[in-house]
N, C-alpha and C positions, 0 to 999 in steps of 0.2 A: 273416638266413637263412643266410649263410655261417657265422656263429658257431654257430648251432644244429647245423649239419652238420659242424662241426669243420674247415672249409676255411680255410687261411691266406690272407689277402688277396693275398699275392704269387703264389699259385698259381691265382687265379681268372682265367679268360679268358672273354670274351664274343664270340660271333659276331655280325657285322653282316650281316643278310640284305637283299639288294637283289632285289626281286621285281617283275616287270612288272605294271603296273596293267591289269586287264582292264576295259575300258569296258563293263560288263555292262548288258544290257537288263533283266535280272532276276537276283536273287541271294538267298541265304539260308543256312540251316543244315539239316543232315540228321543224324539219329541213326539208326544202323543197328540199334538196338534201343530199346525204350521205356525212357528213362532213369528213369522212376518205377517200373520193375519190373512193369509191367502185361503186356500181350499180347506174348509173346516172338516172335510171328510178324510183328510190326509194324516197318516202317521209317517213321519220322516225318520229314516234310519241312516246313519253314517257308519261305515264299517271298514276296518283295515286288518291285516294279518298281525298276529302277535298281541302284545299288550296295547291298551288304549292310549298309551303315552304318545304314540306317533300321531294320533288324531289330535290330541290335546295340544301338542307342541307344533302342529302344522308341518310335520316332517314329510307327509305324504298327501297325495290327493285321494281321499277316501272314496269308496263306492257310496253312491247316494241312492237309496231305495225308497220309493213312495208306496205305502200300503194303504188300501182303502179301509177306513174304520168300519164301515157298514158291511163290507163283503169279506174283509180279512184276506184280500188278494193283492198281489203285487200289481200295480198299475203303471209304474214307471221305474226304470233302472238306468243309472249312469255309472259305468264302471271306470274307476279312476286308475291312474298309474301309481303303484305302490312299490317303490324301489327298495325300501328297507322295512325291517320289522324290529321291534324291541321285544326281547324275550327274557325270562327269568334266568339268572345265573347264580353261582355259588356266592358271589360277593355282592349280589344285588340284581342289576339288570345289565344287559349289553345290547348293542345294536348290530344287526346282521343284514347283509345285502341279500336281496331276493333274486333268484334266477328270472330271466326275462319272461319266461312262460308264466310263472306264478305271479309276477309283478302286475301283469295285465289281466289276470284271471279274476272272475267274480269271487268275493269273499263268502257271501251267503247265497244259498239256493232259495227258491221261492218258498219251499215248505218251512225252512228255518226262519226266514223273514216273517212269515205269517205267525209262527209260534211265538216269536219275539214280540210282535205287535199285540198278540192276544195277552201276553203277560203284562205288557204296558197298560192295556185297558183295565186289567184287573187291579193293578196298583193305583191307577187313576181313580177307580171307583172307591178304593179304600181311603185314599188321601183327599178325595173330593175336589179335583181340579186338574188342568193340563200340567204335564210333567216333563222335565228334562231328565232323562235316565241314562246313567252309565251302565254298560253291560259287558259281559265277557262270555265267550263260548269255549268250553274246555271238554274235549273228547265227546262232543255231541250234546253236552249238558249246557243249558243257558243259565247264567248267573246274573242277577241284578245287583249291582255294586253300590249304587247311590241314586237317590231320586230327590229332585228339588222342583219347586214350582216354577213354571214358565212365567216370568214377570214382564216380558217385552211385548205382550199382546196389545195392539192398539185398542183404545177405548171406543166402544160403539157409540155413535152419535147420529142424530138425524142430519141428512144432507141439506145444506143451505142452497140458496139460489146460486151463490158463487161457485159451489161445488159442481153444479149442473151447467153452468154457463160456458159457452164456447165463444171465444173472441176471435175476430179476424180483422186485419187491416186492409182487406181487399177494397179497392176504390179509395178509401181514406188514405192508404199508403201512397197512392199516386198523387193525390191532391196535396198531402202534407207528408212528404218523404223524410223530412228531417225532424229533429226534436221539436215538439210543440211548446212554445213559450206560454206563460200564464196569460199574456195579453191576447195571443192568437186563440187560445182555448176559450177565453171569455167571449170572443166574437163568434167562434164556431158554434158554441152552445146556443147563442141567440137564434141564428138562422136554422141550425140543425133541429132544434127543439120544435120550431114552427113547422118545418118540413115534415118531420116524422109524425107530428101530431096530426097534420093535415092528411097525410097518406093513410094513417091508421083509421082516421074518422071515415074516409071514403070506403075502407074495407069493413067498416062496422065494428072496429075493435079499438080499445084504448091501451096504449103501451106506455108504461112509465119511462120517462126520458132516461133516467139513471140506468135502467136495465138495457136499453137499446144502444146507448152510446156511452163510452167511458174513456177516461184518460188513464192509460196503463203505465205504471212506473214513472 
């Protein structure tokens, strides 16, 4: 990585971060916008009991909570099955089984979800963009443990004709049910172009041949 960035080894310095461990009753991650580029009004929260390691390692199916950015209200909730939790212990951390009743119970209520979402928006304003935030809940207090920019958002672009085009092989699939060879396609183009052009002229419109008929794959 240093080599690709042109950084000499002697100039590289690394910070050592010592951070207090929050003995969380619940933890998870929060995206202040939909990282898949979906609903821009959504804050997405994933939550599990215990430390957030169960979410990071994929050991449980976390709860997924969607909070409206504009209203700061829960608009959707999917409660996952969380069979285990990871908790702080004397020698580090340990994994515990959860009773069936707790495993299928919601991790966060609506009020706590809204509080968490509000904190996420405050940090987003401070750092100037959509964030992926790790959080913990300990004895009712919310802790934000780490925040990094969401880098997976798709780039906005103008839609092209191909984006809006819907293709169908109705009728054509009956006439040419098999793979169309280059020779066949060259003949089809000759009469299809004249046919479509004649029909469109009768209707008082002009359709570009390439937009009305195409060879797909």
